[in-house]
N, C-alpha and C positions, 0 to 999 in steps of 0.2 A: 142248275146245270148238273146232270148226272155224271159221275165219274167215268162209267164206261162209254158214255156218249162222247165225252171230251177226249178220252183215249182214242176212240175211233176217229175223231176229228183230227187229232195229232198225226195218226197213221196215214190219214188222207193227205196231209200236208208234207209228209217226210221228204218227197223228192224236190218239189218246187220251191219249197221254203225250209231248207235244211238248217240254216243258221237260226232261224226262229224256233224250230223245234228242239235244236240242241240247247239253246238258252233256256227254254222252258223246262225240258226234261232234266238236263244235267246241271243247269245253273240255278234252278229254283225248286223244282219238285223234289229231286233227289237230295240236295242238302237239307231241305226242311224235313224230309222223311227221316233221314239219318239222325238229325237233331232230335226230333220228337221221339224216335225209338230209344235213343240214349237217355232222354229225360224220363221216359217211362221205366227204364231199367233202374235209374237212380231213385225214383219215387218208390220203387219196390225194394230198395235197399241194396241194389246191386250196382256193379260197375263193369268195366272190362275185366275179363278173366286175369290178365296179367298186370293189373293196375299196380299192386304193391311190389310185385317182382321187378318190374321195370324201374321203380323208384329205388329199390335196394340196389339194383345193378348200377344205376347212375351214381348213387352215393358211394358205392365201392370203388369207383373210378375217379373220385373227387381229387383235385389238386389245388394248391394255391392259385395257380394261374387260371384254371377253370372257375374257381370261386369269383375271382375278380371280373372275368368275362361275364358270367352269369349275373352277377350283381349289376354290372353296367347295362346289359341287355334288359334286365328286369326294370331298371330305372327308366330306360328309354321308352318302354311300353306302359309305363305307370299312368294312373288317371290324370294327374295334373299336367305331365307333358303332353298327353293326348288332348286335353282341353286346349293347350297352347298351340299344338300343330294345327288343330281344327280351326281355331280362331284366326291364326296367321293365314292359312290357306283360304278360308272363307273371305277374309278381308282383302286378300290380294285378288281373288276372282271378282269380288264386287267392285274393287277399284278399277279393274280392267273392263268393267261393265259386262261381265259374263255372269249375269244374274241367275240364269237357269242353271249353269254349272255350280254356282255357289250354293244354291238351294239343294241341288243334288248331294253336294258334299256334306252340307250341314245335316240333311235328313239321314244320309247313309251313316255318318259317324255318330251323330246324336242319337239316332234310333237304335244302333247297335249297343251303345251305352245303356240306353233305357231298357232295351230288351234283356240285357245282362243283369241289371238290377232286379227286374221282375222275376226272372227265372231263379236267381239266387234266393229271393224271398220266398218264392213259391215252393222250391224243392228243399231248401235249408240243409244242404249236404255239408257235414262237417269237414274241415281241413284234414289233410293227412297229419299223423303225429308220429312218424316213424323215427325221427331224430330231431334234436334242436336245430331249427333252421337259421341260417345267416340273415334271413329277411322274414321274420315271423309275421303271420297275418291272423286277424281275429274275425274276419267277415266269413261268409259262407263260400264254399268251394266251387260249386257247379253252376254255370260254366266259368271257365277262366276269363275274367275281364281283360287281362293283359293280352291273352291270345285273340280275344274278340276285337279289341281295339286295334291291335297292330294289323290283323288280317283285314279289318274294314278300311283301315288307312291305306294299306298296300293296294287293295282291290280298287278302291275309289280313285286313287291317284293314277293307277294303271289305266282305268277306263277314261279318265279325263285326258290322259296323254295318248290315248290309242292312235291318234292321227298326227302326232307330232314326231319330230326327230328324236325325242327322248324316250320314246315308247319302249325301245329295247332295254335301256338302262332301268326304266321303271319296272318292267316285267321280270328283271333279274334281281335287282336289289330289294324290291318290295317284298316278294315272297321269302327271300333269304332272311330279311330282318324279322318277318312274321314267324318264320320257322325258329329263328334263334331266340326270339322272346318266348315262344311257347316252350321250347326246350329248357330254357333257363328256369321257367317256373317249376318244371318237374325236377330239374337238377337241384334246386333249392329246397325241394320237399314241401312246397306249399300248394301243389296241385297234383291230382292224379292224372294220368295220361287221358283218361276219358273226359276230364274237365277241359283239357287243352283241345283235344280233337273236336269236342262239342263246340267250343268257342270258335274254332276255325270254320267249321261247317255252318254254324249259325250265322256268322258274319257273311259267309259266301252267299247263302240264301237270302239274307236281308238286303245286302248291297245290290245284288243282282235283281232282286224284286224291285228296289227303288229305281235302278237303272231301266228296267223294263217299263215302269210307269212313266219315266221321262223321255223314253225313246219312241221313235216312230213305230216300233214293233207293236205297241199297244193298239194303235188305230188300225194297223194292218191285221192284227189278230181279231179285232172287233168286226172289221169288214168281212174277213173270210169266214168268221163263225156265222154271221148272219146269212151270208150267201150259201153256206153249206146247210144251215138249218132250213133255209127256204127250199132248196132242192130236195131235201129229205121229206118236207111236208108235201111238196108237189108230187114226189115219187116215193110213196110210203114203202113200196115194194123194193126199192133200191137197196 
């Protein structure tokens, strides 16, 4: 599939299948593009222009109360709690015989964790060392695992509750918690802003990619693509 041909196909669908196009462009293609661009910058030894300046600003406004809040948010988004949340939610969905939803959740959160480990090992970005942190880390920095895990959890739960009466609460609390966890990692000085933003966008791209594979959109896209290509072959001058 050639990129320009696929873009022309999306342009063709933009009116009648707006939701599908928005999901593909803004939910999958754009987040992956931003993440890959950030990863390329890190591989070249660069980051966001204001990476260190933002961390210094946050540290300059540190207070004992913010210290406690940042530590609590950081613990909430840690690897072991995330495994616990995933296991509990997966078990609950399986017990309710919502097997498809359970597999979606497992792949969304487990895949985000695996992607994080692979990216950290591949890029090997050192942690910031601007001041002694209250929660020191020794693993690589890019992308933030806490940011990826919390964003994946918030987005996956929001999608699972999209048609329930709890959807409003999920779409408010989830992003706020993911935002808080990401900010806490910067406040504690263990991640650069580029690590956190990359974690957020990588999780967005990954979870929505899995959602797309589990949704009727995939079959709709396949059918529309075959129909569009057939018409192009029959009318090459079109």
